[in-house]
C-alpha positions as CSV (number, residue, x, y, z in Angstrom):
1,M,49.1,-17.9,37.6
2,A,51.9,-19.9,39.1
3,T,54.8,-18.7,41.3
4,R,58.1,-20.4,42.0
5,R,61.1,-19.4,44.1
6,V,64.2,-20.9,42.6
7,V,68.0,-20.5,42.5
8,F,69.7,-20.2,39.1
9,N,73.3,-21.2,39.0
10,F,74.8,-20.3,35.6
11,P,78.3,-20.9,34.2
12,S,80.7,-18.0,33.7
13,H,80.2,-17.8,29.9
14,L,76.5,-16.9,30.5
15,V,77.2,-14.0,32.9
16,E,76.8,-11.4,30.2
17,E,73.8,-13.0,28.6
18,P,70.4,-11.3,29.2
19,L,68.8,-14.3,30.7
20,T,66.2,-12.5,32.9
21,Y,65.3,-10.2,30.0
22,R,64.6,-13.3,27.8
23,L,62.4,-14.8,30.5
24,I,60.4,-11.5,30.6
25,K,60.3,-10.7,26.9
26,D,60.0,-14.2,25.3
27,F,58.0,-16.0,27.9
28,D,55.9,-13.2,29.5
29,L,57.2,-14.0,33.0
30,M,57.5,-11.7,36.0
31,V,61.0,-12.0,37.5
32,N,61.7,-10.7,41.0
33,I,65.4,-10.9,41.9
34,L,65.7,-11.6,45.6
35,K,69.5,-12.1,45.7
36,A,72.2,-12.1,43.1
37,T,75.9,-12.8,42.8
38,V,77.1,-11.9,39.4
39,R,80.7,-11.2,38.6
40,P,82.6,-11.1,35.3
41,K,84.1,-14.5,34.3
42,K,82.8,-16.2,37.4
43,E,79.9,-18.6,38.0
44,G,76.7,-16.6,38.7
45,R,73.9,-17.2,41.1
46,L,70.4,-15.6,41.1
47,V,67.7,-16.3,43.7
48,V,64.5,-15.3,42.1
49,E,60.7,-15.5,42.4
50,I,59.1,-16.1,39.0
51,S,55.4,-15.7,38.2
52,G,53.4,-16.5,35.1
53,K,51.4,-19.1,33.4
54,K,52.5,-22.6,34.2
55,T,53.2,-23.4,30.6
56,A,55.3,-20.3,30.3
57,L,57.3,-21.2,33.4
58,D,57.9,-24.7,32.0
59,K,59.1,-23.2,28.7
60,G,61.2,-20.6,30.4
61,F,62.9,-23.1,32.6
62,A,63.5,-25.4,29.6
63,Y,65.1,-22.5,27.8
64,L,67.5,-21.8,30.8
65,T,68.3,-25.5,31.2
66,G,69.1,-25.7,27.5
67,M,71.5,-22.7,27.9
68,G,73.3,-24.6,30.7
69,V,71.7,-23.0,33.8
70,R,71.2,-25.3,36.8
71,I,67.8,-24.6,38.4
72,E,67.2,-25.6,42.1
73,P,64.2,-25.0,44.2
74,L,64.8,-22.3,46.8
75,I,65.1,-24.0,50.2
76,Q,65.8,-21.2,52.6
77,E,66.0,-21.4,56.3
78,V,67.8,-19.7,59.1
79,L,70.2,-21.9,61.0
80,Y,70.9,-21.0,64.6
81,D,74.0,-22.7,66.0
82,D,73.6,-22.6,69.8
83,G,77.1,-24.0,70.1
84,R,78.6,-20.9,68.5
85,C,76.3,-18.5,70.2
86,V,77.8,-16.8,73.3
87,H,74.5,-15.2,74.2
88,C,75.9,-11.7,73.8
89,S,72.4,-10.6,72.6
90,A,73.7,-8.3,69.8
91,C,71.1,-9.8,67.5
92,I,68.0,-9.2,69.7
93,P,67.3,-5.5,68.8
94,H,67.7,-6.2,65.1
95,C,65.1,-9.0,64.9
96,P,61.8,-7.3,63.9
97,T,59.6,-10.3,64.8
98,G,61.0,-11.5,68.1
99,A,62.2,-14.8,66.6
100,L,65.4,-14.1,68.5
101,N,64.7,-13.5,72.2
102,L,66.7,-13.2,75.4
103,D,65.6,-15.2,78.5
104,R,66.7,-12.7,81.2
105,K,66.7,-15.3,84.0
106,K,69.1,-17.6,82.1
107,M,70.7,-14.8,80.1
108,A,70.5,-17.0,77.0
109,V,69.4,-16.2,73.5
110,S,66.7,-18.5,72.0
111,F,65.5,-18.8,68.4
112,K,61.9,-19.5,67.4
113,E,62.0,-20.5,63.8
114,E,58.2,-20.2,63.3
115,K,58.5,-16.4,64.0
116,C,61.4,-15.8,61.6
117,I,60.7,-14.0,58.3
118,I,64.2,-14.5,57.0
119,C,64.9,-10.8,56.8
120,E,68.6,-11.5,57.4
121,A,69.0,-8.5,59.8
122,C,70.7,-10.7,62.4
123,L,73.4,-12.1,60.0
124,T,75.5,-9.0,59.9
125,V,75.4,-8.2,63.6
126,C,76.3,-11.6,65.0
127,P,80.1,-11.4,65.7
128,Y,80.3,-15.2,66.2
129,H,78.5,-16.2,63.0
130,A,76.0,-18.3,65.0
131,I,73.2,-17.4,62.6
132,T,73.4,-18.4,58.9
133,I,71.1,-18.8,56.0
134,K,70.9,-22.1,54.1
135,F,69.7,-22.0,50.5
């Protein structure tokens, strides 16, 4: 079984099409929607994890591409902008792994990327938008 994390960008005329249903029903794929932006008459975006036989994945992706869906690999990382950060430490208690930490001697926030699980808990609490997600 193969698993891929990808981003589907689809044109507005496909928003009301049952694309994920077709992947499940016609290609026997498991689809886990990680994030979605779908609005009537607007371009849509799905961040998904898809699992199944490699041949089924290839056929499912060919189907989507034929429908006009742009498929991109999911490249997700947290970007910490030290220049925007004022070291208020509002993010620290929300980080479950300690990826964001406060050096009490310097009173400075630091970010350890290797500890980050990309839970996004810090995004909503940073008033300076010093932390962002890049897909």
